[in-house]
RODO-2510 file (C-alpha; in nm, 4 decimals, decimal comma):
residues 430
     n   res          X          Y          Z
     1     m     1,6062     0,7452    -0,8018
     2     p     1,2999     0,9078    -0,6422
     3     i     1,2639     1,2815    -0,5894
     4     v     1,3255     1,3383    -0,2184
     5     l     1,2572     1,6644    -0,0364
     6     s     1,4832     1,7033     0,2679
     7     l     1,4470     2,0033     0,5000
     8     t     1,6253     2,0907     0,8239
     9     g     1,5252     2,3574     1,0742
    10     h     1,5737     2,4599     1,4369
    11     l     1,3255     2,5575     1,7037
    12     n     1,3291     2,9245     1,7975
    13     p     1,4502     2,9899     2,0592
    14     p     1,6867     2,6891     2,0759
    15     e     1,6274     2,4620     2,3730
    16     r     1,7263     2,1224     2,5054
    17     l     1,4308     1,8859     2,4952
    18     a     1,3532     1,5806     2,7054
    19     r     1,2103     1,2736     2,5317
    20     d     0,8575     1,3461     2,6591
    21     a     0,8796     1,7017     2,5264
    22     v     0,9865     1,5734     2,1841
    23     r     0,6923     1,3360     2,1642
    24     d     0,4524     1,6058     2,2881
    25     w     0,5753     1,8465     2,0173
    26     l     0,5320     1,5842     1,7452
    27     s     0,1859     1,4951     1,8782
    28     r     0,0795     1,8596     1,8650
    29     a     0,2130     1,8799     1,5101
    30     a     0,0057     1,5714     1,4205
    31     v    -0,3069     1,7426     1,5545
    32     w    -0,2188     2,0516     1,3500
    33     f    -0,1940     1,8458     1,0302
    34     e    -0,5247     1,6735     1,1038
    35     g    -0,6849     2,0169     1,1277
    36     v    -0,5541     2,1280     0,7881
    37     g    -0,8433     1,9633     0,6036
    38     d    -0,9219     1,6568     0,3970
    39     v    -0,5963     1,6860     0,2026
    40     v    -0,4334     1,5049     0,4978
    41     l    -0,5328     1,1385     0,5020
    42     d    -0,3447     1,0461     0,8188
    43     a    -0,1032     1,1972     1,0722
    44     r     0,0344     0,9867     1,3541
    45     v     0,3398     0,9563     1,5789
    46     v     0,5099     0,6152     1,5715
    47     r     0,8466     0,4664     1,6695
    48     d     1,1129     0,4196     1,4042
    49     g     1,3650     0,1346     1,3820
    50     e     1,5806     0,3024     1,6478
    51     d     1,2818     0,3406     1,8837
    52     r     1,2685     0,7163     1,8296
    53     p     0,9409     0,9026     1,7742
    54     v     0,8637     1,0134     1,4198
    55     l     0,5576     1,1913     1,2836
    56     l     0,4213     1,0330     0,9657
    57     v     0,1987     1,2562     0,7526
    58     l     0,0161     1,0971     0,4591
    59     l    -0,1351     1,3232     0,1947
    60     h    -0,1488     1,0919    -0,1036
    61     p    -0,1511     0,7118    -0,1478
    62     a     0,0909     0,7323    -0,4425
    63     a     0,3755     0,8491    -0,2172
    64     p     0,5070     0,7343     0,1216
    65     a     0,4141     0,9388     0,4256
    66     a     0,6335     1,2422     0,4907
    67     e     0,8535     1,1937     0,7988
    68     i     0,9075     1,4671     1,0571
    69     r     1,1595     1,4220     1,3389
    70     l     1,2616     1,6439     1,6280
    71     g     1,5956     1,5985     1,8016
    72     a     1,6775     1,6720     2,1632
    73     s     1,8762     1,9763     2,0457
    74     g     1,5662     2,1262     1,8818
    75     k     1,6636     2,0288     1,5279
    76     v     1,3630     1,9593     1,3036
    77     r     1,4178     1,7238     1,0091
    78     v     1,1654     1,6616     0,7328
    79     t     1,2023     1,3937     0,4661
    80     a     0,9456     1,3318     0,1936
    81     i     0,9548     1,1214    -0,1223
    82     t     0,7252     1,3057    -0,3625
    83     t     0,7407     1,0729    -0,6624
    84     p     0,5301     0,9361    -0,8152
    85     a     0,2493     1,1522    -0,6718
    86     g     0,3582     1,4497    -0,8788
    87     p     0,4669     1,8133    -0,8776
    88     g     0,1336     1,9205    -0,7293
    89     y     0,2089     1,7159    -0,4190
    90     h     0,5644     1,8481    -0,4002
    91     i     0,4494     2,2101    -0,4233
    92     h     0,1533     2,1685    -0,1872
    93     l     0,3689     1,9924     0,0714
    94     c     0,6284     2,2715     0,0599
    95     g     0,3508     2,5188     0,1365
    96     l     0,2212     2,3107     0,4271
    97     l     0,5696     2,2783     0,5751
    98     r     0,6218     2,6546     0,5569
    99     r     0,2926     2,7017     0,7424
   100     l     0,3989     2,4437     1,0011
   101     a     0,7287     2,6272     1,0542
   102     t     0,5423     2,9523     1,1156
   103     e     0,2898     2,7968     1,3548
   104     f     0,5515     2,6020     1,5529
   105     r     0,8197     2,8708     1,5490
   106     f     1,1097     2,7125     1,3691
   107     a     1,3111     2,8320     1,0731
   108     l     1,3890     2,6368     0,7557
   109     p     1,7135     2,7920     0,6257
   110     l     1,7460     2,7413     0,2508
   111     d     2,1104     2,6402     0,2914
   112     d     1,9997     2,3383     0,4979
   113     c     1,7308     2,2278     0,2538
   114     t     1,7733     1,9825    -0,0325
   115     d     1,5172     1,9906    -0,3120
   116     p     1,6150     1,8242    -0,6436
   117     t     1,3476     2,0307    -0,8214
   118     n     1,4726     2,3543    -0,6572
   119     y     1,1107     2,4511    -0,5876
   120     f     1,1541     2,5081    -0,2135
   121     q     1,4264     2,7638    -0,2859
   122     s     1,2954     2,9216    -0,6081
   123     r     0,9179     2,8534    -0,6026
   124     d     0,9501     2,7951    -0,9770
   125     r     0,6534     2,5696    -1,0599
   126     g     0,7556     2,5118    -1,4213
   127     r     1,1005     2,3938    -1,3203
   128     c     0,9455     2,1593    -1,0651
   129     e     0,7125     2,0094    -1,3260
   130     q     1,0016     1,9533    -1,5657
   131     a     1,1955     1,7690    -1,2946
   132     f     0,9072     1,5254    -1,2468
   133     l     0,8680     1,4713    -1,6210
   134     r     1,2407     1,3969    -1,6517
   135     w     1,2201     1,1532    -1,3604
   136     l     0,9431     0,9595    -1,5361
   137     a     1,1166     0,9727    -1,8753
   138     d     1,4329     0,8269    -1,7211
   139     a     1,2320     0,5433    -1,5639
   140     c     1,0619     0,4708    -1,8963
   141     a     1,3931     0,4815    -2,0842
   142     a     1,5261     0,2205    -1,8408
   143     g     1,2391    -0,0116    -1,9386
   144     a     1,0432     0,0072    -1,6122
   145     t     0,7470    -0,2323    -1,6068
   146     s     0,5824    -0,0739    -1,3014
   147     p     0,7007     0,2882    -1,2708
   148     g     0,5778     0,4515    -0,9536
   149     l     0,4750     0,1285    -0,7812
   150     p     0,6679    -0,0288    -0,4903
   151     p     0,9335    -0,2781    -0,6095
   152     n     0,7512    -0,5701    -0,4455
   153     h     0,3949    -0,4678    -0,5310
   154     g     0,3113    -0,8260    -0,6292
   155     y     0,0270    -0,7392    -0,8685
   156     s    -0,0428    -1,0024    -1,1352
   157     h    -0,2595    -0,7805    -1,3570
   158     p    -0,1876    -0,8656    -1,7240
   159     g    -0,1160    -0,5060    -1,8262
   160     e     0,2166    -0,4406    -1,9998
   161     v     0,3233    -0,1439    -1,7844
   162     l     0,1547    -0,0986    -1,4458
   163     t     0,1281     0,2511    -1,2952
   164     p    -0,0526     0,3953    -0,9906
   165     l    -0,3349     0,5106    -1,2207
   166     g    -0,3679     0,1839    -1,4095
   167     p    -0,1942    -0,0140    -1,6837
   168     r    -0,0283     0,1423    -1,9881
   169     s     0,1236    -0,0038    -2,3023
   170     r     0,4906    -0,0482    -2,3836
   171     a     0,4309     0,1930    -2,6722
   172     w     0,3264     0,4586    -2,4175
   173     r     0,6449     0,3932    -2,2214
   174     d     0,8583     0,4373    -2,5334
   175     q     0,6772     0,7605    -2,6231
   176     v     0,7358     0,9092    -2,2763
   177     a     1,1026     0,8112    -2,2888
   178     a     1,1356     0,9976    -2,6201
   179     d     0,9153     1,2949    -2,5267
   180     p     0,8859     1,3590    -2,1487
   181     a     0,5925     1,5989    -2,1982
   182     r     0,3752     1,2968    -2,2855
   183     g     0,4069     1,1762    -1,9267
   184     r     0,1932     1,4420    -1,7614
   185     e    -0,1152     1,2185    -1,7273
   186     f     0,0930     0,9639    -1,5347
   187     f     0,1006     1,1845    -1,2239
   188     p    -0,2099     1,1710    -1,0018
   189     w    -0,1342     1,5117    -0,8438
   190     w    -0,0141     1,7446    -1,1177
   191     a    -0,1479     2,0864    -1,0083
   192     p    -0,1063     2,1986    -0,6455
   193     d    -0,4706     2,3048    -0,6160
   194     l    -0,7292     2,0808    -0,4506
   195     d    -0,9413     2,0713    -0,7644
   196     p    -1,1717     1,7994    -0,9044
   197     a    -0,8765     1,6254    -1,0724
   198     f    -0,6955     1,6012    -0,7390
   199     y    -0,9857     1,4271    -0,5649
   200     r    -1,0669     1,2052    -0,8640
   201     d    -0,7098     1,0864    -0,9140
   202     r    -0,6447     1,0315    -0,5440
   203     a    -0,9512     0,8068    -0,5398
   204     l    -0,8390     0,6315    -0,8590
   205     v    -0,4981     0,5453    -0,7131
   206     r    -0,6656     0,3757    -0,4174
   207     l    -0,9200     0,1995    -0,6373
   208     w    -0,6410     0,0662    -0,8565
   209     c    -0,3919    -0,0246    -0,5840
   210     d    -0,5662    -0,0678    -0,2475
   211     f    -0,9387    -0,1378    -0,2576
   212     p    -1,0287    -0,5110    -0,2160
   213     w    -1,3703    -0,4970    -0,3947
   214     r    -1,5781    -0,6367    -0,1082
   215     p    -1,7227    -0,5047     0,2201
   216     p    -1,4560    -0,4000     0,4732
   217     l    -1,3279    -0,6499     0,7283
   218     s    -1,1437    -0,4063     0,9573
   219     e    -1,1492    -0,0468     1,0773
   220     e    -0,8590     0,0337     0,8447
   221     e    -1,0478    -0,1007     0,5433
   222     g    -1,3591     0,0883     0,6515
   223     e    -1,1616     0,4124     0,6685
   224     l    -1,0147     0,3396     0,3247
   225     a    -1,3608     0,2907     0,1730
   226     d    -1,4906     0,6084     0,3389
   227     q    -1,1972     0,8162     0,2140
   228     i    -1,2375     0,6931    -0,1439
   229     a    -1,6114     0,7654    -0,1323
   230     n    -1,5453     1,1137     0,0083
   231     d    -1,2892     1,1927    -0,2625
   232     l    -1,5233     1,0841    -0,5418
   233     a    -1,8082     1,2847    -0,3893
   234     s    -1,5814     1,5914    -0,3628
   235     a    -1,4765     1,5594    -0,7270
   236     f    -1,8407     1,5287    -0,8349
   237     k    -1,9502     1,8238    -0,6206
   238     l    -1,6744     2,0486    -0,7566
   239     d    -1,7444     1,9475    -1,1171
   240     p    -2,0678     1,7544    -1,1850
   241     g    -1,9600     1,7211    -1,5476
   242     a    -1,6289     1,5520    -1,4692
   243     e    -1,5594     1,2028    -1,6021
   244     l    -1,5527     0,9712    -1,3015
   245     p    -1,5323     0,5917    -1,2530
   246     w    -1,9104     0,5525    -1,2272
   247     a    -1,9261     0,1699    -1,2254
   248     e    -1,6510     0,1363    -0,9657
   249     w    -1,8074     0,4099    -0,7527
   250     l    -2,1320     0,2121    -0,7471
   251     e    -1,9375    -0,1023    -0,6596
   252     l    -1,7682     0,0867    -0,3759
   253     l    -2,1035     0,2056    -0,2377
   254     t    -2,2381    -0,1502    -0,2607
   255     a    -1,9416    -0,2710    -0,0553
   256     i    -2,0032     0,0029     0,2018
   257     r    -2,3705    -0,0963     0,2265
   258     g    -2,2554    -0,4540     0,2861
   259     d    -2,0530    -0,3470     0,5915
   260     e    -2,2331    -0,5358     0,8685
   261     d    -1,9799    -0,4511     1,1406
   262     g    -1,9988    -0,0725     1,1236
   263     y    -1,6455    -0,0073     0,9997
   264     c    -1,7711     0,2580     0,7541
   265     v    -1,9401     0,5880     0,8351
   266     t    -2,0396     0,6900     0,4803
   267     p    -2,4208     0,7307     0,4809
   268     d    -2,6369     0,5290     0,2424
   269     d    -2,7459     0,7854    -0,0174
   270     a    -3,0083     0,6390    -0,2510
   271     g    -3,0220     0,9629    -0,4495
   272     l    -2,6494     0,9462    -0,5202
   273     s    -2,6790     0,5849    -0,6374
   274     i    -2,9544     0,6845    -0,8806
   275     e    -2,7362     0,9679    -1,0115
   276     l    -2,4482     0,7250    -1,0638
   277     w    -2,6695     0,4842    -1,2562
   278     k    -2,7680     0,7704    -1,4852
   279     h    -2,4023     0,8338    -1,5669
   280     l    -2,3099     0,4672    -1,5938
   281     g    -2,4608     0,3979    -1,9346
   282     p    -2,3870     0,0427    -2,0610
   283     l    -2,3439    -0,2465    -1,8222
   284     p    -2,0093    -0,2604    -1,6372
   285     a    -1,7164    -0,3989    -1,8334
   286     p    -1,5798    -0,7486    -1,7665
   287     a    -1,3242    -0,7831    -1,4883
   288     k    -1,0199    -0,7595    -1,7167
   289     e    -1,1250    -0,4065    -1,8174
   290     r    -1,2307    -0,2874    -1,4723
   291     i    -1,0298    -0,0739    -1,2341
   292     g    -0,8468    -0,2663    -0,9626
   293     y    -0,5189    -0,4566    -0,9421
   294     r    -0,6588    -0,6455    -0,6435
   295     r    -0,9189    -0,8134    -0,8627
   296     y    -0,6264    -1,0433    -0,9500
   297     p    -0,3995    -1,2567    -0,7295
   298     v    -0,1226    -1,0726    -0,5457
   299     r     0,2209    -1,2075    -0,4513
   300     v     0,2996    -1,0981    -0,0958
   301     q     0,6526    -1,0704     0,0457
   302     l     0,6864    -1,2483     0,3802
   303     d     0,9547    -1,2936     0,6457
   304     g     1,2661    -1,5000     0,5818
   305     g     1,2768    -1,4314     0,2076
   306     w     0,9489    -1,6155     0,1437
   307     s     0,6566    -1,5009    -0,0682
   308     v     0,3118    -1,6434    -0,1397
   309     e     0,0372    -1,5706    -0,3914
   310     v    -0,3113    -1,5095    -0,2524
   311     p    -0,6354    -1,3661    -0,3931
   312     g    -0,6186    -0,9881    -0,4051
   313     e    -0,9413    -0,9509    -0,2076
   314     l    -0,8002    -1,1134     0,1069
   315     l    -0,7243    -0,8892     0,4051
   316     r    -0,3542    -0,9227     0,4917
   317     e    -0,2170    -0,8739     0,8439
   318     r     0,1207    -0,9102     1,0140
   319     n     0,0719    -1,0316     1,3685
   320     d     0,2655    -0,9428     1,6843
   321     d     0,4051    -1,2978     1,7091
   322     r     0,5785    -1,2576     1,3687
   323     t     0,3184    -1,4668     1,1904
   324     w     0,1187    -1,3498     0,8895
   325     t    -0,2466    -1,4004     0,8026
   326     a    -0,4610    -1,3353     0,4954
   327     w    -0,8346    -1,3930     0,5199
   328     d    -1,1885    -1,3136     0,4191
   329     g    -1,5217    -1,4581     0,5302
   330     t    -1,4546    -1,8130     0,4066
   331     r    -1,0768    -1,8554     0,3589
   332     t    -0,7683    -1,8035     0,5734
   333     v    -0,3984    -1,8393     0,4930
   334     w    -0,1582    -1,8491     0,7906
   335     f     0,2210    -1,8351     0,7599
   336     q     0,5257    -1,8476     0,9841
   337     a     0,8952    -1,8548     0,8900
   338     l     1,1469    -2,0481     1,1004
   339     r     1,5252    -2,0745     1,0727
   340     f     1,7392    -2,3786     1,1551
   341     t     2,1080    -2,4563     1,1917
   342     k     2,2821    -2,7840     1,2662
   343     k     2,4727    -2,8434     1,5878
   344     d     2,7972    -2,7669     1,4056
   345     g     2,6558    -2,4351     1,2797
   346     a     2,6042    -2,5540     0,9212
   347     q     2,2779    -2,4933     0,7373
   348     p     2,0558    -2,7977     0,6843
   349     t     1,9470    -2,8766     0,3291
   350     a     1,5940    -2,8122     0,2084
   351     a     1,5126    -3,1819     0,2501
   352     e     1,6511    -3,1876     0,6057
   353     t     1,4574    -2,8745     0,7004
   354     a     1,1365    -3,0141     0,5509
   355     e     1,1868    -3,3361     0,7483
   356     v     1,2024    -3,1366     1,0721
   357     g     0,8768    -2,9657     0,9773
   358     r     0,7090    -3,2904     0,8704
   359     k     0,7309    -3,4234     1,2262
   360     s     0,5047    -3,1400     1,3456
   361     l     0,2249    -3,2015     1,0941
   362     p    -0,1130    -3,3066     1,2391
   363     e    -0,3069    -3,6102     1,1285
   364     g    -0,4757    -3,5917     0,7908
   365     e    -0,4702    -3,7142     0,4351
   366     a    -0,1140    -3,6926     0,3053
   367     l    -0,0827    -3,4831    -0,0099
   368     a     0,1720    -3,5267    -0,2858
   369     p     0,5109    -3,3994    -0,1627
   370     l     0,6590    -3,0817    -0,3067
   371     d     0,9925    -3,0975    -0,4913
   372     r     1,0516    -2,7869    -0,7021
   373     d     1,3080    -2,5088    -0,7496
   374     g     1,5238    -2,6281    -0,4623
   375     l     1,2279    -2,6513    -0,2220
   376     r     1,0991    -2,9610    -0,0442
   377     g     0,7610    -2,9848     0,1226
   378     e     0,5013    -3,2063     0,2882
   379     a     0,1343    -3,1371     0,3643
   380     v    -0,1809    -3,3009     0,4961
   381     f    -0,5478    -3,2127     0,4452
   382     g    -0,8318    -3,2805     0,6852
   383     v    -1,1194    -3,1589     0,9001
   384     v    -1,0563    -2,9366     1,2020
   385     e    -1,2722    -2,7532     1,4573
   386     e    -1,1918    -2,3817     1,4961
   387     d    -1,3995    -2,1603     1,7298
   388     g    -1,6932    -2,3972     1,7012
   389     r    -1,6766    -2,4091     1,3210
   390     r    -1,6074    -2,7177     1,1130
   391     l    -1,3377    -2,6304     0,8602
   392     w    -1,1030    -2,8033     0,6215
   393     r    -0,7344    -2,7342     0,6775
   394     l    -0,4263    -2,7853     0,4667
   395     s    -0,1257    -2,8010     0,6989
   396     g     0,1946    -2,7652     0,5006
   397     v     0,5665    -2,7237     0,5606
   398     t     0,8129    -2,6172     0,2926
   399     g     1,1877    -2,6317     0,3399
   400     a     1,4650    -2,4263     0,1835
   401     s     1,8299    -2,4312     0,2850
   402     g     1,8211    -2,3400     0,6546
   403     e     1,4653    -2,2048     0,6309
   404     l     1,1237    -2,3561     0,6970
   405     a     0,7877    -2,2109     0,5965
   406     v     0,4846    -2,3287     0,7922
   407     c     0,1667    -2,2619     0,5943
   408     n    -0,1876    -2,3494     0,7011
   409     v    -0,4803    -2,2870     0,4663
   410     y    -0,8344    -2,2996     0,6084
   411     v    -1,1465    -2,3287     0,3902
   412     e    -1,5143    -2,3840     0,4659
   413     s    -1,5733    -2,6359     0,1882
   414     e    -1,3833    -2,9453     0,0825
   415     a    -1,4430    -2,8249    -0,2744
   416     d    -1,1767    -2,5572    -0,2125
   417     r    -0,9097    -2,8215    -0,1620
   418     d    -0,7428    -2,7565    -0,4994
   419     w    -0,7237    -2,3840    -0,4238
   420     a    -0,5637    -2,4593    -0,0868
   421     v    -0,3039    -2,6805    -0,2563
   422     r    -0,2289    -2,4139    -0,5195
   423     t    -0,1804    -2,1565    -0,2450
   424     w     0,0659    -2,3805    -0,0603
   425     h     0,2457    -2,4590    -0,3870
   426     s     0,2760    -2,0850    -0,4611
   427     l     0,5339    -2,0400    -0,1829
   428     r     0,8660    -1,9141    -0,3187
   429     h     1,1979    -1,8493    -0,1467
   430     a     1,4420    -1,5824    -0,2606
***
């Protein structure tokens, strides 16, 4: 179970709030967090599953955004999962929330606060650190193969035990299970201070888990690249002698320089590149030894219980029409899940569902049908014109019991046909 900080407070003086007033309060709180400094990566007000406003505050990529809600009665509720970021995050966040309570005039009674580490009540840093070490030791004792990563991370990196800061060995996992103190280096935010280790490890988490190792293709990717570059520069400025990922930093700057659409704002600093080359030493290691889970294929969870494996460097987007797309400059994978029932309410078989989908396939060269693991599928391959470009398209349908996956794979060269087929074949249904 994760370590979850849960705080409840009330505005002072108490007042009944209209919906617009609630959203305005949360928006002002978002602006306050943005003004705290570069420790806050993002603060925005969104709608939750019940269409209620919630403020999401992201401080570290190794933990979900903290959630802040305000009820019509003036009740303030804060929920934050602080594992696996570390005790430094937990402690720093508690301090920020106390400051927020002072600025926005609400109390956080200790009796209404739940903190498994007891730090919010006691401010005992040592006790907080021990709670995080025990959490990790329990995960290792249970045989976790990816402690600290989302359950459906989909990474195919060959490491034995994947963590937010890179792969570890099974021997390491066994050692941490036996001696929790050995797990300290697992946490990317151990001390609450914003020191060189904080900036370095926050950048490392994003290099391992998020960065696609190519120029950005969207504003979000541009912001990601800028934030990683800023964190590495901050770590270097605070401690020029620190050990940093020099080769990957150079690769990041090369990707930023390749941004032709202006998604990044990091300036091109030739002097910094020269300094990095001085630290780099030998030529960069081969890909299997380099930082980055997204250098390998990633299995992505889709709607309807489906999943597909795509290259880690592809940009992945969920569209408003409930379709999904992954793409880069030369390849695109498009997916949509559909559900069918018979007139009598029964579920059609995989073969029956695939037959329904087959009737919608365009003209093209018929590929070998798919018959594997309870799935049935048909696909064609041929030339298509898209936005004035001549492309090759695999149009495929794959049926499961009552479910149909429609998968189109676009490539610029006929030579990528085998890759398109492998991508279609990689569809799985839970």
